[in-house]
Each structure stands twice: as structure tokens, then as C-alpha cells.
N, CA, C and O atoms as CSV, one atom per row, in Angstrom:
chain,resi,resn,atom,element,x,y,z
A,1,UNK,N,N,0.718,-0.942,0.146
A,1,UNK,CA,C,-0.250,-0.268,0.111
A,1,UNK,C,C,0.820,0.937,-0.188
A,1,UNK,O,O,0.634,1.796,-1.050
A,2,UNK,N,N,1.705,0.880,0.466
A,2,UNK,CA,C,3.005,2.180,0.283
A,2,UNK,C,C,3.388,2.840,-0.566
A,2,UNK,O,O,3.456,4.048,-0.795
A,3,UNK,N,N,3.733,1.652,-1.199
A,3,UNK,CA,C,4.066,2.137,-2.867
A,3,UNK,C,C,3.066,3.233,-3.487
A,3,UNK,O,O,3.324,4.343,-3.951
A,4,UNK,N,N,1.677,2.471,-3.328
A,4,UNK,CA,C,0.697,3.008,-4.482
A,4,UNK,C,C,0.841,4.733,-3.540
A,4,UNK,O,O,1.167,5.818,-4.022
A,5,UNK,N,N,0.495,4.429,-2.235
A,5,UNK,CA,C,0.255,6.625,-2.061
A,5,UNK,C,C,2.148,6.802,-2.957
A,5,UNK,O,O,2.144,7.497,-3.973
A,6,UNK,N,N,2.966,6.443,-2.705
A,6,UNK,CA,C,3.854,7.509,-3.585
A,6,UNK,C,C,3.904,7.419,-4.761
A,6,UNK,O,O,4.260,8.410,-5.399
A,7,UNK,N,N,3.504,5.984,-5.558
A,7,UNK,CA,C,3.043,6.455,-7.055
A,7,UNK,C,C,1.913,7.423,-7.517
A,7,UNK,O,O,1.573,7.728,-8.660
A,8,UNK,N,N,1.573,7.700,-6.672
A,8,UNK,CA,C,-0.181,8.513,-6.515
A,8,UNK,C,C,0.562,10.205,-6.361
A,8,UNK,O,O,0.322,11.304,-6.861
A,9,UNK,N,N,1.473,9.706,-5.467
A,9,UNK,CA,C,2.109,11.459,-5.553
A,9,UNK,C,C,3.258,12.154,-6.442
A,9,UNK,O,O,3.693,13.305,-6.445
A,10,UNK,N,N,3.584,10.999,-7.203
A,10,UNK,CA,C,4.792,11.291,-8.156
A,10,UNK,C,C,3.762,11.567,-9.346
A,10,UNK,O,O,4.011,12.422,-10.196
A,11,UNK,N,N,2.775,10.922,-9.362
A,11,UNK,CA,C,2.129,11.242,-10.870
A,11,UNK,C,C,1.153,12.442,-10.472
A,11,UNK,O,O,0.571,12.972,-11.418
A,12,UNK,N,N,0.829,13.079,-8.831
A,12,UNK,CA,C,0.322,14.552,-9.185
A,12,UNK,C,C,1.215,15.116,-8.549
A,12,UNK,O,O,0.851,15.899,-7.671
A,13,UNK,N,N,2.484,14.935,-8.746
A,13,UNK,CA,C,3.782,15.719,-8.666
A,13,UNK,C,C,4.181,16.631,-10.368
A,13,UNK,O,O,5.155,16.475,-11.104
A,14,UNK,N,N,3.289,17.319,-10.478
A,14,UNK,CA,C,3.574,17.462,-12.139
A,14,UNK,C,C,3.331,18.969,-12.290
A,14,UNK,O,O,2.251,19.311,-12.770
A,15,UNK,N,N,4.078,19.758,-11.989
A,15,UNK,CA,C,4.098,21.752,-12.153
A,15,UNK,C,C,3.957,21.874,-13.519
A,15,UNK,O,O,3.161,22.732,-13.899
A,16,UNK,N,N,4.721,21.016,-14.608
A,16,UNK,CA,C,4.969,21.034,-16.055
A,16,UNK,C,C,2.775,21.079,-16.738
A,16,UNK,O,O,2.080,21.669,-17.565
A,17,UNK,N,N,2.667,20.225,-15.867
A,17,UNK,CA,C,1.459,19.955,-16.246
A,17,UNK,C,C,1.243,18.464,-17.644
A,17,UNK,O,O,0.245,18.109,-18.272
A,18,UNK,N,N,2.321,18.078,-17.650
A,18,UNK,CA,C,2.508,17.029,-17.920
A,18,UNK,C,C,0.787,15.962,-18.710
A,18,UNK,O,O,-0.119,15.951,-17.877
A,19,UNK,N,N,0.445,15.266,-19.961
A,19,UNK,CA,C,-1.064,14.738,-19.506
A,19,UNK,C,C,-0.269,13.251,-19.512
A,19,UNK,O,O,-0.990,12.254,-19.456
A,20,UNK,N,N,1.289,13.055,-19.581
A,20,UNK,CA,C,1.524,11.844,-19.338
A,20,UNK,C,C,2.589,11.681,-18.810
A,20,UNK,O,O,3.570,12.147,-19.389
A,21,UNK,N,N,2.797,10.877,-17.370
A,21,UNK,CA,C,4.362,11.285,-16.507
A,21,UNK,C,C,5.303,9.640,-17.215
A,21,UNK,O,O,5.082,9.539,-18.422
A,22,UNK,N,N,5.749,9.076,-16.946
A,22,UNK,CA,C,6.988,8.122,-17.149
A,22,UNK,C,C,6.455,7.486,-16.232
A,22,UNK,O,O,6.238,7.932,-15.105
A,23,UNK,N,N,6.153,6.216,-16.688
A,23,UNK,CA,C,6.142,4.812,-15.956
A,23,UNK,C,C,7.284,4.637,-14.682
A,23,UNK,O,O,8.428,4.870,-15.073
A,24,UNK,N,N,7.210,4.370,-13.630
A,24,UNK,CA,C,8.039,4.070,-12.696
A,24,UNK,C,C,8.511,2.802,-13.069
A,24,UNK,O,O,9.397,2.506,-12.268
A,25,UNK,N,N,8.364,1.980,-13.831
A,25,UNK,CA,C,9.696,0.970,-14.080
A,25,UNK,C,C,9.270,0.412,-15.388
A,25,UNK,O,O,8.086,0.169,-15.622
A,26,UNK,N,N,10.174,0.219,-16.196
A,26,UNK,CA,C,10.417,0.440,-17.485
A,26,UNK,C,C,10.540,1.645,-18.310
A,26,UNK,O,O,11.110,2.657,-17.903
A,27,UNK,N,N,9.779,1.493,-19.966
A,27,UNK,CA,C,10.121,2.453,-20.334
A,27,UNK,C,C,8.714,2.637,-20.795
A,27,UNK,O,O,8.054,1.597,-20.781
A,28,UNK,N,N,8.086,3.734,-21.209
A,28,UNK,CA,C,6.906,4.823,-21.527
A,28,UNK,C,C,6.013,5.672,-20.560
A,28,UNK,O,O,6.261,6.132,-19.445
A,29,UNK,N,N,4.880,5.732,-21.355
A,29,UNK,CA,C,3.610,6.628,-19.840
A,29,UNK,C,C,3.110,6.293,-19.673
A,29,UNK,O,O,2.721,5.322,-20.322
A,30,UNK,N,N,2.432,6.817,-18.375
A,30,UNK,CA,C,1.424,6.662,-17.624
A,30,UNK,C,C,0.191,7.953,-17.942
A,30,UNK,O,O,0.724,9.025,-18.229
A,31,UNK,N,N,-1.211,7.975,-17.928
A,31,UNK,CA,C,-1.831,8.653,-18.196
A,31,UNK,C,C,-1.623,9.384,-16.471
A,31,UNK,O,O,-1.620,8.649,-15.483
A,32,UNK,N,N,-1.481,10.724,-16.381
A,32,UNK,CA,C,-1.456,11.775,-15.365
A,32,UNK,C,C,-2.502,12.669,-14.784
A,32,UNK,O,O,-2.658,12.687,-13.563
A,33,UNK,N,N,-3.182,13.361,-15.521
A,33,UNK,CA,C,-4.020,14.200,-16.367
A,33,UNK,C,C,-5.896,13.550,-16.627
A,33,UNK,O,O,-6.270,12.395,-16.835
A,34,UNK,N,N,-6.381,14.303,-16.553
A,34,UNK,CA,C,-8.288,13.681,-17.248
A,34,UNK,C,C,-7.846,14.057,-18.337
A,34,UNK,O,O,-8.564,13.737,-19.284
A,35,UNK,N,N,-6.683,14.775,-18.657
A,35,UNK,CA,C,-6.762,14.577,-20.504
A,35,UNK,C,C,-6.012,13.338,-21.293
A,35,UNK,O,O,-6.228,12.702,-22.325
A,36,UNK,N,N,-4.609,13.338,-19.830
A,36,UNK,CA,C,-4.124,11.696,-20.933
A,36,UNK,C,C,-5.251,11.028,-20.424
A,36,UNK,O,O,-5.593,10.607,-21.530
A,37,UNK,N,N,-5.976,10.652,-19.793
A,37,UNK,CA,C,-7.233,9.490,-19.106
A,37,UNK,C,C,-8.051,9.441,-20.190
A,37,UNK,O,O,-8.248,8.353,-20.731
A,38,UNK,N,N,-8.743,10.785,-20.745
A,38,UNK,CA,C,-9.736,10.489,-21.893
A,38,UNK,C,C,-9.306,10.007,-23.296
A,38,UNK,O,O,-9.963,9.390,-24.134
A,39,UNK,N,N,-7.570,10.611,-23.345
A,39,UNK,CA,C,-6.890,9.994,-24.836
A,39,UNK,C,C,-6.890,8.825,-24.698
A,39,UNK,O,O,-7.466,8.201,-25.589
A,40,UNK,N,N,-6.267,8.022,-23.558
A,40,UNK,CA,C,-6.373,6.810,-23.548
A,40,UNK,C,C,-7.669,5.755,-23.374
A,40,UNK,O,O,-7.678,4.544,-23.595
A,41,UNK,N,N,-8.820,6.665,-22.879
A,41,UNK,CA,C,-9.325,5.650,-22.834
A,41,UNK,C,C,-10.410,5.932,-24.329
A,41,UNK,O,O,-11.299,5.134,-24.624
A,42,UNK,N,N,-10.115,7.215,-25.150
A,42,UNK,CA,C,-10.524,7.511,-26.728
A,42,UNK,C,C,-10.101,5.973,-27.241
A,42,UNK,O,O,-10.850,5.100,-27.679
A,43,UNK,N,N,-8.614,5.934,-27.034
A,43,UNK,CA,C,-8.034,4.879,-27.797
A,43,UNK,C,C,-8.241,3.965,-27.544
A,43,UNK,O,O,-8.265,3.326,-28.596
A,44,UNK,N,N,-8.548,3.019,-26.328
A,44,UNK,CA,C,-8.743,1.608,-26.148
A,44,UNK,C,C,-10.212,1.624,-27.166
A,44,UNK,O,O,-10.050,0.968,-28.195
A,45,UNK,N,N,-11.684,2.311,-27.021
A,45,UNK,CA,C,-12.847,2.459,-27.448
A,45,UNK,C,C,-12.338,2.119,-28.718
A,45,UNK,O,O,-12.293,0.943,-29.081
A,46,UNK,N,N,-11.887,3.205,-29.539
A,46,UNK,CA,C,-11.386,2.846,-30.890
A,46,UNK,C,C,-10.812,1.388,-31.353
A,46,UNK,O,O,-11.213,0.840,-32.380
A,47,UNK,N,N,-10.408,1.154,-30.997
A,47,UNK,CA,C,-9.474,0.130,-30.954
A,47,UNK,C,C,-10.491,-1.013,-31.105
A,47,UNK,O,O,-10.717,-1.568,-32.181
A,48,UNK,N,N,-11.278,-1.421,-29.561
A,48,UNK,CA,C,-12.585,-2.092,-29.614
A,48,UNK,C,C,-13.507,-2.136,-31.030
A,48,UNK,O,O,-13.630,-3.193,-31.650
A,49,UNK,N,N,-14.247,-0.673,-31.552
A,49,UNK,CA,C,-14.595,0.160,-32.339
A,49,UNK,C,C,-14.657,-0.990,-33.967
A,49,UNK,O,O,-15.472,-1.735,-34.510
A,50,UNK,N,N,-13.261,-0.513,-34.196
A,50,UNK,CA,C,-12.355,-1.584,-35.184
A,50,UNK,C,C,-12.307,-2.408,-34.891
A,50,UNK,O,O,-11.711,-2.913,-35.842
A,51,UNK,N,N,-12.565,-3.698,-33.768
A,51,UNK,CA,C,-12.048,-4.852,-33.773
A,51,UNK,C,C,-13.469,-5.627,-34.263
A,51,UNK,O,O,-13.547,-6.590,-35.026
A,52,UNK,N,N,-14.837,-4.729,-33.421
A,52,UNK,CA,C,-16.033,-5.252,-34.043
A,52,UNK,C,C,-15.960,-5.061,-35.309
A,52,UNK,O,O,-16.845,-5.797,-35.746
A,53,UNK,N,N,-15.493,-4.566,-36.149
A,53,UNK,CA,C,-15.569,-4.845,-37.728
A,53,UNK,C,C,-15.060,-6.122,-38.341
A,53,UNK,O,O,-14.521,-6.180,-39.446
A,54,UNK,N,N,-15.281,-7.171,-37.511
A,54,UNK,CA,C,-14.567,-8.542,-37.844
A,54,UNK,C,C,-15.397,-9.253,-37.765
A,54,UNK,O,O,-16.191,-8.934,-36.881
A,55,UNK,N,N,-15.660,-10.208,-38.332
A,55,UNK,CA,C,-16.053,-11.606,-37.892
A,55,UNK,C,C,-15.976,-12.448,-38.601
A,55,UNK,O,O,-15.289,-11.797,-39.389
A,56,UNK,N,N,-16.079,-13.530,-39.151
A,56,UNK,CA,C,-15.890,-14.669,-38.866
A,56,UNK,C,C,-15.564,-15.203,-40.684
A,56,UNK,O,O,-14.964,-16.115,-41.253
A,57,UNK,N,N,-16.308,-14.098,-41.032
A,57,UNK,CA,C,-16.453,-13.760,-42.515
A,57,UNK,C,C,-15.868,-13.335,-43.722
A,57,UNK,O,O,-15.965,-13.538,-44.933
A,58,UNK,N,N,-15.250,-12.696,-42.953
A,58,UNK,CA,C,-14.306,-11.290,-43.048
A,58,UNK,C,C,-13.487,-11.705,-44.130
A,58,UNK,O,O,-13.627,-12.926,-44.050
A,59,UNK,N,N,-12.737,-11.508,-45.073
A,59,UNK,CA,C,-12.032,-11.433,-46.173
A,59,UNK,C,C,-10.586,-10.968,-45.475
A,59,UNK,O,O,-10.702,-10.005,-44.716
A,60,UNK,N,N,-9.247,-11.512,-45.623
A,60,UNK,CA,C,-8.222,-11.405,-45.236
A,60,UNK,C,C,-7.724,-9.510,-45.815
A,60,UNK,O,O,-7.116,-8.713,-45.101
A,61,UNK,N,N,-8.145,-9.283,-47.039
A,61,UNK,CA,C,-7.697,-7.778,-47.190
A,61,UNK,C,C,-9.026,-6.893,-46.954
A,61,UNK,O,O,-9.197,-5.911,-47.676
A,62,UNK,N,N,-10.383,-7.361,-45.527
A,62,UNK,CA,C,-10.963,-6.113,-45.630
A,62,UNK,C,C,-10.776,-6.439,-43.838
A,62,UNK,O,O,-11.535,-5.728,-43.179
A,63,UNK,N,N,-9.848,-7.439,-42.949
A,63,UNK,CA,C,-8.898,-7.295,-42.204
A,63,UNK,C,C,-7.911,-6.318,-42.436
A,63,UNK,O,O,-7.978,-5.266,-41.801
A,64,UNK,N,N,-6.983,-6.507,-43.268
A,64,UNK,CA,C,-6.523,-5.590,-42.896
A,64,UNK,C,C,-7.142,-3.581,-42.828
A,64,UNK,O,O,-6.956,-2.648,-42.047
A,65,UNK,N,N,-7.850,-3.765,-44.044
A,65,UNK,CA,C,-8.506,-2.322,-44.336
A,65,UNK,C,C,-9.535,-1.491,-43.085
A,65,UNK,O,O,-10.006,-0.354,-43.077
A,66,UNK,N,N,-9.609,-2.474,-42.214
A,66,UNK,CA,C,-10.900,-2.293,-41.682
A,66,UNK,C,C,-10.570,-2.115,-40.462
A,66,UNK,O,O,-11.088,-1.243,-39.763
A,67,UNK,N,N,-8.882,-3.622,-39.709
A,67,UNK,CA,C,-8.214,-3.648,-38.436
A,67,UNK,C,C,-7.178,-3.376,-37.996
A,67,UNK,O,O,-6.706,-3.111,-36.890
A,68,UNK,N,N,-6.765,-3.490,-39.260
A,68,UNK,CA,C,-5.275,-3.019,-38.816
A,68,UNK,C,C,-4.546,-2.284,-39.309
A,68,UNK,O,O,-3.429,-2.313,-38.791
A,69,UNK,N,N,-4.690,-1.430,-40.311
A,69,UNK,CA,C,-4.019,-0.083,-41.248
A,69,UNK,C,C,-4.649,0.691,-39.673
A,69,UNK,O,O,-3.925,1.122,-38.776
A,70,UNK,N,N,-6.449,0.702,-39.685
A,70,UNK,CA,C,-6.576,1.610,-38.529
A,70,UNK,C,C,-5.457,1.601,-37.449
A,70,UNK,O,O,-4.471,2.330,-37.337
A,71,UNK,N,N,-5.943,0.453,-36.605
A,71,UNK,CA,C,-4.904,-0.083,-35.812
A,71,UNK,C,C,-3.660,1.070,-35.546
A,71,UNK,O,O,-3.328,1.942,-34.743
A,72,UNK,N,N,-3.193,0.373,-36.910
A,72,UNK,CA,C,-1.315,0.889,-36.679
A,72,UNK,C,C,-1.528,2.775,-36.617
A,72,UNK,O,O,-0.785,3.530,-35.991
A,73,UNK,N,N,-2.427,3.085,-37.235
A,73,UNK,CA,C,-2.555,4.791,-37.587
A,73,UNK,C,C,-2.809,5.225,-36.167
A,73,UNK,O,O,-2.177,6.003,-35.452
A,74,UNK,N,N,-3.914,4.509,-35.942
A,74,UNK,CA,C,-3.951,5.269,-34.052
A,74,UNK,C,C,-2.806,4.594,-33.237
A,74,UNK,O,O,-2.708,4.929,-32.057
A,75,UNK,N,N,-2.166,3.925,-33.603
A,75,UNK,CA,C,-1.277,3.806,-31.988
A,75,UNK,C,C,-0.140,4.620,-32.588
A,75,UNK,O,O,0.512,5.115,-31.669
A,76,UNK,N,N,0.354,4.953,-33.808
A,76,UNK,CA,C,1.282,6.006,-34.033
A,76,UNK,C,C,0.467,7.383,-33.587
A,76,UNK,O,O,1.016,8.278,-32.944
A,77,UNK,N,N,-0.575,7.417,-33.911
A,77,UNK,CA,C,-1.648,8.812,-33.652
A,77,UNK,C,C,-1.595,9.307,-32.044
A,77,UNK,O,O,-1.478,10.474,-31.671
A,78,UNK,N,N,-1.723,7.989,-31.099
A,78,UNK,CA,C,-1.434,8.052,-29.761
A,78,UNK,C,C,-0.357,7.607,-29.052
A,78,UNK,O,O,-0.635,6.998,-28.019
A,79,UNK,N,N,1.407,7.813,-29.465
A,79,UNK,CA,C,2.250,7.730,-29.274
A,79,UNK,C,C,2.874,8.886,-29.214
A,79,UNK,O,O,3.532,9.260,-28.243
A,80,UNK,N,N,2.650,9.707,-30.567
A,80,UNK,CA,C,2.737,11.109,-30.588
A,80,UNK,C,C,2.546,11.984,-29.955
A,80,UNK,O,O,3.295,12.905,-29.630
A,81,UNK,N,N,0.601,11.596,-29.504
A,81,UNK,CA,C,0.644,12.622,-28.727
A,81,UNK,C,C,0.365,12.402,-27.254
A,81,UNK,O,O,-0.498,12.972,-26.586
A,82,UNK,N,N,1.364,11.345,-26.793
A,82,UNK,CA,C,1.566,11.457,-25.409
A,82,UNK,C,C,3.547,11.465,-25.781
A,82,UNK,O,O,4.175,11.628,-24.734
A,83,UNK,N,N,4.142,11.369,-26.607
A,83,UNK,CA,C,5.302,11.782,-26.175
A,83,UNK,C,C,5.555,14.093,-26.704
A,83,UNK,O,O,6.287,15.063,-26.504
A,84,UNK,N,N,4.607,13.759,-27.243
A,84,UNK,CA,C,4.162,15.830,-26.922
A,84,UNK,C,C,3.730,16.118,-26.235
A,84,UNK,O,O,4.209,17.217,-25.954
A,85,UNK,N,N,2.627,15.757,-25.282
A,85,UNK,CA,C,2.327,16.121,-23.884
A,85,UNK,C,C,2.560,15.625,-22.863
A,85,UNK,O,O,1.791,15.767,-21.912
A,86,UNK,N,N,4.041,14.682,-22.757
A,86,UNK,CA,C,3.874,13.841,-22.104
A,86,UNK,C,C,5.741,13.777,-21.263
A,86,UNK,O,O,6.613,14.344,-21.921
A,87,UNK,N,N,5.916,13.510,-20.724
A,87,UNK,CA,C,7.347,13.723,-20.138
A,87,UNK,C,C,8.068,12.964,-21.259
A,87,UNK,O,O,7.537,11.975,-21.764
A,88,UNK,N,N,9.281,13.414,-21.661
A,88,UNK,CA,C,10.551,12.829,-22.513
A,88,UNK,C,C,10.569,11.424,-21.766
A,88,UNK,O,O,10.444,11.286,-20.549
A,89,UNK,N,N,10.761,10.309,-22.780
A,89,UNK,CA,C,10.429,8.332,-22.219
A,89,UNK,C,C,12.503,8.604,-22.178
A,89,UNK,O,O,13.422,9.126,-22.810
A,90,UNK,N,N,12.120,7.578,-20.604
A,90,UNK,CA,C,13.746,6.785,-20.452
A,90,UNK,C,C,13.852,5.398,-20.248
A,90,UNK,O,O,13.322,4.930,-21.256
A,91,UNK,N,N,14.087,4.803,-19.799
A,91,UNK,CA,C,14.085,3.267,-18.886
A,91,UNK,C,C,14.397,4.230,-17.300
A,91,UNK,O,O,15.363,4.934,-17.007
A,92,UNK,N,N,12.900,3.833,-16.353
A,92,UNK,CA,C,13.305,4.192,-15.222
A,92,UNK,C,C,12.604,2.932,-14.592
A,92,UNK,O,O,11.815,2.149,-15.120
A,93,UNK,N,N,13.236,2.962,-13.008
A,93,UNK,CA,C,13.625,1.699,-12.597
A,93,UNK,C,C,13.095,2.661,-10.856
A,93,UNK,O,O,13.652,3.528,-10.182
A,94,UNK,N,N,11.858,1.948,-10.736
A,94,UNK,CA,C,11.345,3.269,-9.182
A,94,UNK,C,C,11.635,4.271,-9.483
A,94,UNK,O,O,12.137,4.593,-10.560
A,95,UNK,N,N,11.316,5.096,-8.396
A,95,UNK,CA,C,11.170,6.529,-8.120
A,95,UNK,C,C,12.578,7.148,-8.572
A,95,UNK,O,O,13.666,6.694,-8.219
A,96,UNK,N,N,12.326,8.603,-9.671
A,96,UNK,CA,C,13.692,9.315,-9.790
A,96,UNK,C,C,14.599,9.700,-8.988
A,96,UNK,O,O,14.188,10.856,-8.889
A,97,UNK,N,N,15.461,9.678,-8.360
A,97,UNK,CA,C,16.791,10.317,-7.204
A,97,UNK,C,C,15.615,11.424,-6.498
A,97,UNK,O,O,14.996,11.243,-5.449
A,98,UNK,N,N,15.523,12.722,-7.517
A,98,UNK,CA,C,15.240,13.884,-6.722
A,98,UNK,C,C,13.731,13.730,-6.181
A,98,UNK,O,O,13.363,14.451,-5.254
A,99,UNK,N,N,13.111,13.064,-6.590
A,99,UNK,CA,C,11.977,12.926,-5.789
A,99,UNK,C,C,11.624,12.531,-4.246
A,99,UNK,O,O,10.454,12.511,-3.866
């Protein structure tokens, strides 16, 4: 439970107003503000909607153009938003030393 409190404190310590903060462990981001969370939920909902366009009778060409291509483009857009509105990514293992 102690680590959860430290993690929440880390996310709330956001004077720059980043939408996404670095993950505590590994490389990447985690949503830190309502804007980051809304973009993340929007991304997930769109992926689910694209997945619902596929059924057992869908030919491979249709699957590529109605799911895979939109999913790749959506993922690229999501990563660009996280990169632009978030902290610069780097490998991290635990809380930063200055925190």
C-alpha cells in the first residue's frame, strides 16, 4: 500500500502539466491528468470498435483495411500525443532520485 501512495504522489507532482508521466518501472508513459486518461480511453474504445468490424466471414483484405491499418495509424497518433504532451521517455526503475 505504501508504494501506491508514493506512486499517486509521483503522478500528482506535475508542475509542468504533463498529460502523461514516465512509468515508474520500464519505458513508456502512464496517464497523469484527465486529458491523458481521456485520450487513453478514446484510443481503447476506437480499437474495440475497429475490432468489432471483423467477423468469421471477413476476408483477409477487409481485415487489413478495417482493423490493422486503422489500429496502426491510431497507435502512431497515440504515441505522438503521449510524446508531445508527456515527459521525455527513458528507462526508469523506481522513483526518480530527485523525488
